[in-house]
ROPAVEX-116083 format. One line per 4 residues: their letters; for each residue x, y, z of N, C-alpha, C. Coordinates in steps of 0.2 Angstrom, whole numbers. Example, Ala and Ser with C-alpha at 12.3 -4.5 7.8 and 13.67 -1.06 7.14 Angstrom:
2
AS> 66/-28/39/62/-22/39/66/-16/39 | 64/-11/35/68/-5/36/64/0/39
***
This chain:
284
MASS> 640/633/839/636/630/845/631/635/847 | 625/633/848/619/637/850/620/639/857 | 619/645/858/620/648/865/613/648/868 | 612/648/875/607/648/880/607/653/885
WRVS> 601/656/886/601/661/892/599/658/898 | 603/659/904/602/656/910/601/661/915 | 597/659/920/596/664/926/599/661/931 | 604/664/935/608/662/940/603/662/946
SPVA> 605/658/951/601/658/958/602/664/962 | 597/667/966/598/673/970/603/672/975 | 606/677/977/611/678/982/608/678/989 | 612/675/994/609/675/1001/608/682/1003
TDDA> 613/686/1003/612/693/1006/615/698/1001 | 613/705/1002/615/710/997/622/711/997 | 626/710/1003/633/712/1003/637/706/1001 | 634/700/1000/638/695/998/640/695/991
KPNL> 636/697/987/638/698/980/634/704/977 | 637/710/978/634/716/976/632/716/968 | 626/719/967/623/720/960/626/725/956 | 624/727/950/627/732/946/626/739/949
FCNQ> 620/741/953/618/747/956/623/748/963 | 625/743/966/628/744/973/635/740/972 | 640/743/975/647/740/976/649/739/982 | 654/735/984/655/733/991/659/739/994
SIAQ> 662/743/991/666/749/994/661/753/997 | 655/755/994/650/759/997/648/756/1003 | 646/749/1004/644/747/1010/649/747/1016 | 655/746/1014/660/746/1019/661/753/1022
RAPN> 661/759/1018/661/766/1020/655/768/1024 | 649/765/1022/643/767/1025/642/770/1032 | 645/766/1037/645/767/1044/648/774/1046 | 652/777/1042/656/783/1043/652/789/1040
YPRM> 648/788/1034/645/793/1031/638/792/1030 | 634/796/1033/626/796/1033/623/795/1026 | 626/799/1021/623/799/1015/625/792/1011 | 630/789/1013/631/783/1010/627/778/1013
RTRV> 625/778/1020/620/773/1023/614/774/1019 | 612/780/1017/606/781/1013/606/777/1006 | 612/778/1003/613/774/996/613/768/997 | 616/765/1003/616/758/1004/609/755/1005
WRCS> 604/758/1008/598/757/1009/594/756/1003 | 595/762/999/592/761/992/594/755/988 | 601/754/988/604/748/984/601/742/986 | 600/741/993/597/735/996/590/735/993
FVSR> 586/739/993/580/740/991/579/737/983 | 584/740/979/584/739/972/586/731/971 | 591/729/975/593/722/975/587/717/977 | 583/718/982/578/714/984/573/714/978
TLRL> 571/720/975/566/721/970/569/716/964 | 575/717/962/577/713/956/577/706/958 | 579/703/964/578/696/966/571/694/965 | 566/698/968/559/696/967/557/695/960
RLEE> 559/700/955/558/699/949/561/693/945 | 567/692/947/570/686/944/567/680/946 | 565/680/953/561/674/955/554/673/951 | 551/679/950/544/678/947/546/676/939
EVSA> 551/678/936/553/676/929/554/668/929 | 559/666/934/560/659/934/554/655/935 | 550/657/940/544/653/941/539/653/934 | 539/659/931/535/659/925/538/654/919
LQRI> 544/655/919/548/650/914/546/643/916 | 546/641/922/545/634/924/538/632/922 | 533/637/923/526/635/922/526/634/914 | 529/638/910/529/638/903/531/631/900
KVWT> 537/629/904/540/623/902/535/617/903 | 532/617/909/527/612/910/521/612/906 | 519/618/904/513/618/899/515/616/892 | 521/618/890/524/616/884/524/609/883
SGVL> 527/605/888/528/598/889/521/595/887 | 516/597/891/509/594/891/506/595/884 | 507/601/881/505/602/874/508/597/869 | 515/596/870/518/592/866/516/584/866
LTVW> 515/582/872/513/576/873/506/575/870 | 502/580/871/495/580/868/495/579/860 | 500/583/857/501/583/850/503/576/848 | 508/573/852/511/566/851/505/561/850
ALSG> 501/562/856/496/556/856/490/557/851 | 488/564/849/483/564/844/485/563/837 | 491/565/835/494/565/828/497/558/827 | 499/555/832/502/549/831/499/542/833
AEQT> 492/543/835/488/538/837/487/533/832 | 486/536/826/484/532/820/490/529/815 | 496/532/817/502/530/813/506/525/817 | 508/519/812/511/513/814/517/513/810
LPVE> 522/508/813/527/507/810/526/503/803 | 530/504/798/529/500/791/529/492/792 | 526/489/789/525/482/789/531/479/785 | 536/475/788/541/472/784/539/466/780
IKIV> 541/466/774/541/461/769/547/459/766 | 548/453/765/555/450/762/554/448/755 | 557/451/751/557/450/743/564/446/741 | 563/440/738/569/437/736/568/437/728
VYDK> 574/440/725/574/441/718/579/436/714 | 577/432/710/581/427/707/583/430/700 | 589/432/699/591/435/692/594/430/688 | 590/426/685/591/421/680/593/425/673
AHVG> 591/431/672/593/434/666/600/438/666 | 602/438/672/609/441/673/609/448/671 | 604/452/673/604/460/672/609/463/676 | 612/460/682/617/463/686/614/466/692
SKTL> 619/466/697/617/469/704/615/477/703 | 619/481/699/618/488/698/611/489/696 | 609/486/691/602/486/688/597/484/692 | 598/479/696/593/476/701/592/481/706
SVAE> 598/484/708/598/489/714/593/496/712 | 594/498/706/590/503/703/583/501/703 | 581/495/701/574/493/700/571/491/708 | 575/489/712/573/487/719/572/494/723
SLAG> 576/499/722/576/505/725/570/509/723 | 567/508/717/561/512/714/555/508/717 | 555/502/716/550/497/719/549/498/727 | 555/499/730/555/499/737/551/506/739
RILS> 553/511/736/550/518/737/542/518/736 | 540/514/731/533/514/730/529/510/736 | 533/504/737/530/500/743/530/503/749 | 535/508/750/536/512/757/530/516/757
AAGL> 528/520/752/522/524/752/516/521/753 | 516/514/753/510/510/754/510/508/761 | 515/509/765/516/507/772/520/500/772 | 524/499/767/528/492/768/535/494/768
DARW> 539/490/772/546/491/772/549/485/769 | 551/485/762/553/480/758/561/478/760 | 562/472/761/569/470/762/571/465/756 | 575/467/752/577/464/746/583/459/747
TAGP> 582/453/744/588/448/744/589/445/738 | 595/444/736/596/440/730/596/433/731 | 592/429/728/591/422/729/596/418/724 | 599/413/726/603/409/722/599/405/716
ISDL> 602/406/710/598/403/704/597/396/705 | 601/392/709/600/385/709/594/383/713 | 591/388/717/585/387/720/579/386/716 | 579/389/710/574/389/705/572/381/703
QWLG> 577/377/704/575/370/701/570/366/706 | 570/368/712/566/365/717/560/369/719 | 560/376/718/555/381/720/549/379/716 | 549/379/709/543/378/705/538/384/705
MDFT> 532/383/702/526/388/703/521/384/705 | 516/387/709/510/385/711/504/387/707 | 502/383/702/497/385/698/490/383/700 | 490/379/706/484/376/709/480/381/713
APNQ> 478/386/710/476/392/714/468/391/716 | 466/393/722/459/392/723/455/397/720 | 449/397/720/444/401/717/446/409/719 | 443/413/715/445/421/716/442/423/723
QECA> 436/420/726/434/422/732/438/420/738 | 440/414/737/445/411/742/451/415/742 | 454/416/736/460/420/735/460/427/739 | 454/430/737/453/438/740/453/437/747
SASG> 450/432/750/449/432/758/455/429/761 | 460/427/757/466/424/761/470/429/764 | 473/427/770/478/432/773/484/434/769 | 486/440/771/492/443/767/499/439/768
VNWL> 504/440/764/510/436/765/515/442/766 | 520/440/769/526/445/770/533/442/768 | 532/437/764/538/433/760/537/432/753 | 540/435/748/538/435/741/544/433/738
RAQV> 543/430/732/548/428/728/547/430/720 | 552/433/718/552/435/710/557/433/706 | 557/432/700/562/429/695/562/434/689 | 568/435/687/569/439/681/572/434/676
LAHA> 568/433/671/570/428/665/572/432/659 | 577/429/655/579/432/649/574/434/644 | 570/429/642/566/429/636/559/427/638 | 554/431/635/547/428/636/545/422/632
PAGF> 541/418/633/540/411/629/536/413/623 | 536/409/618/532/410/613/525/410/614 | 521/415/611/514/415/613/512/420/618 | 517/422/622/516/426/628/513/433/625
PPRA> 508/436/628/505/442/626/510/447/624 | 510/451/618/515/455/616/517/461/620 | 512/464/623/514/470/627/515/469/634 | 514/462/637/515/461/643/523/460/646
LGFS> 524/463/651/531/462/654/532/456/659 | 527/453/661/528/448/665/521/446/668 | 521/441/672/515/439/675/516/437/683 | 510/436/686/511/434/693/505/429/695
LPCA> 506/426/700/502/421/703/499/423/710 | 494/428/710/492/431/716/490/426/721 | 487/420/720/485/416/725/490/410/727 | 495/410/724/501/405/725/503/405/732
TTGI> 503/399/735/506/399/742/513/396/743 | 516/393/737/522/391/737/526/393/731 | 532/392/730/536/394/724/537/401/722 | 538/402/716/538/409/713/532/412/711
QVTV> 531/418/714/525/421/713/525/427/708 | 531/430/706/531/435/701/537/433/696 | 535/434/689/540/433/684/540/439/680 | 546/442/678/547/447/674/552/445/668
YADR> 551/447/662/555/446/656/559/451/654 | 566/450/654/571/456/653/570/458/646 | 569/454/641/568/457/634/562/461/633 | 557/460/637/551/464/636/552/471/640
VAEV> 556/470/645/558/477/649/562/481/644 | 567/478/641/572/481/636/568/485/630 | 563/481/628/559/484/622/555/491/624 | 553/490/630/549/497/633/554/502/634
SEVT> 560/500/637/565/505/638/568/509/632 | 568/505/627/571/507/620/567/512/616 | 560/512/618/556/516/614/552/521/619 | 553/521/625/551/526/630/556/529/634
APTF> 554/534/638/560/537/642/563/534/648 | 560/530/651/563/527/657/569/523/655 | 573/522/660/579/518/659/577/510/660 | 581/506/658/580/499/659/578/497/667
GRVL> 582/500/671/581/499/678/575/501/681 | 572/507/678/566/510/681/560/505/678 | 561/503/671/555/499/669/555/492/673 | 561/489/674/561/484/678/558/485/685
GYAL> 559/490/688/556/491/695/549/492/694 | 546/495/689/539/496/689/536/489/687 | 539/485/683/536/479/681/536/474/688 | 542/474/692/542/471/698/536/473/703
VHEL> 535/479/704/531/481/709/524/480/706 | 522/481/700/516/480/698/514/473/699 | 518/468/697/516/461/698/516/459/705 | 520/462/709/520/461/717/514/464/720
GHVL> 511/470/716/505/472/719/499/467/718 | 499/463/712/494/458/711/494/453/717 | 500/451/719/501/446/724/499/449/731 | 501/455/733/499/459/738/491/460/739
LHSS> 488/461/733/481/463/733/477/456/732 | 480/451/731/476/444/730/471/445/724 | 474/448/719/469/449/713/473/450/707 | 471/447/702/473/448/695/470/453/691
AHED> 466/457/695/462/462/691/466/468/690 | 465/473/685/468/479/683/464/485/684 | 467/490/685/463/497/686/464/500/679 | 460/505/678/460/510/672/466/515/672
IGLM> 468/517/678/474/522/679/478/519/684 | 484/522/684/488/522/690/493/516/689 | 496/514/695/501/508/695/498/501/692 | 492/500/694/489/494/692/485/494/686
KSVW> 487/498/681/483/499/674/486/493/670 | 483/490/666/485/485/663/489/485/657 | 489/490/653/493/492/647/495/499/648 | 501/501/649/504/508/650/505/511/643
SKSD> 502/517/642/504/521/636/511/524/636 | 512/527/630/519/531/630/519/536/635 | 514/539/636/513/545/641/514/542/648 | 511/537/649/512/533/656/519/532/657
WQRA> 523/530/653/530/528/654/534/535/654 | 532/540/650/535/546/651/535/549/658 | 529/548/661/527/551/667/531/547/672 | 532/540/671/536/535/676/543/537/675
AVSN> 545/540/671/552/541/670/554/547/675 | 550/551/677/552/557/681/549/557/687 | 544/553/689/541/553/695/539/545/697 | 537/545/703/535/538/706/527/537/706
IRFS> 525/532/701/518/530/701/516/526/707 | 512/528/711/511/523/717/504/520/717 | 503/515/722/497/513/723/492/518/726 | 485/517/724/480/522/726/479/521/734
SSQS> 476/525/737/475/525/744/471/519/746 | 466/517/742/462/511/744/466/505/743 | 470/505/738/475/499/737/479/498/743 | 482/504/745/487/503/750/483/500/756
RQII> 477/503/758/474/501/764/472/493/763 | 470/491/757/469/484/756/475/480/757 | 481/482/755/487/479/756/489/478/763 | 488/483/767/490/483/774/485/479/778
GAIP> 479/480/776/474/476/780/474/469/779 | 478/466/774/478/459/773/484/456/777 | 489/460/779/495/457/782/493/457/789 | 494/451/792/492/449/799/497/453/804
TRST> 503/454/802/508/457/807/506/465/808 | 502/468/804/500/474/805/497/476/811 | 493/471/814/490/472/821/494/472/826 | 501/470/826/506/470/831/510/476/830
AIAR> 509/480/825/514/486/825/513/491/830 | 519/494/832/520/498/838/518/506/835 | 514/509/839/512/516/837/518/520/838 | 518/526/834/523/530/836/520/537/833
PSPI> 524/542/835/521/550/833/523/551/826 | 518/556/824/519/558/817/525/562/815 | 527/562/809/534/566/808/534/573/811 | 528/576/811/528/583/814/529/583/821
ARRM> 525/579/824/526/578/831/533/576/834 | 536/572/830/542/570/831/547/576/831 | 547/580/825/551/586/825/550/590/831 | 543/591/833/542/596/838/545/594/845
IGLR> 545/587/846/548/585/852/556/583/852 | 558/585/846/566/584/846/568/577/844 | 564/572/842/565/566/840/568/566/833 | 572/561/831/575/560/824/571/553/822
***
């Protein structure tokens, strides 16, 4: 247990509670001995001096406490003004390929960390396979300009299927419908994920996680476009997958801002202090 130094309240009189320099026996014998009366006077003087010093120290400590509180509040206001709570999004995953809850947990955990770095709080839910019969897919997408200007969504649906259909691009792990307003928006094929995992370093669960978050990124960005590098790269090389095996490849800063800016609930988020300010003021 941490100890703390405390200053006791000053006593009312010198004789009520003698200090280290004076004791009560001297004060009691002082009337009969002139020399002792001199010592009592000196002790009273020392006692008053000590009390004055203690009062000054207590006053100084109080001033420091008030000043420190003001500084911490200022730090809170300045460093936390632009920080907001993560935007919550719900993601329903339909495991029609039966990869298993443990594998999905690995994939969702990785994808969740990447989404969290972009300012999103992903809430994952396992969807019943029977729902796929009536969900369908929305291929009636508007043009690219209308899609890009559409407001963001905070409810996404993804499915994991066992096999890619004939004629599907050979190196693609899945696809997405960035402008779909209903039905399944993301599809990932388990056999393509397994092929990548067998010839590169990441486990099946990590490859599945990257495939999911890549396709979810298209939906969140309202775009089917790819980048030359990073998470939204079209075709990943072996070195890309080796890097993905030991680190988290994230959205770029501009992509994160675009994702957050498109979600309407962002404007109602509550400001909070930054992690540094929270530690300084003792918050958890």
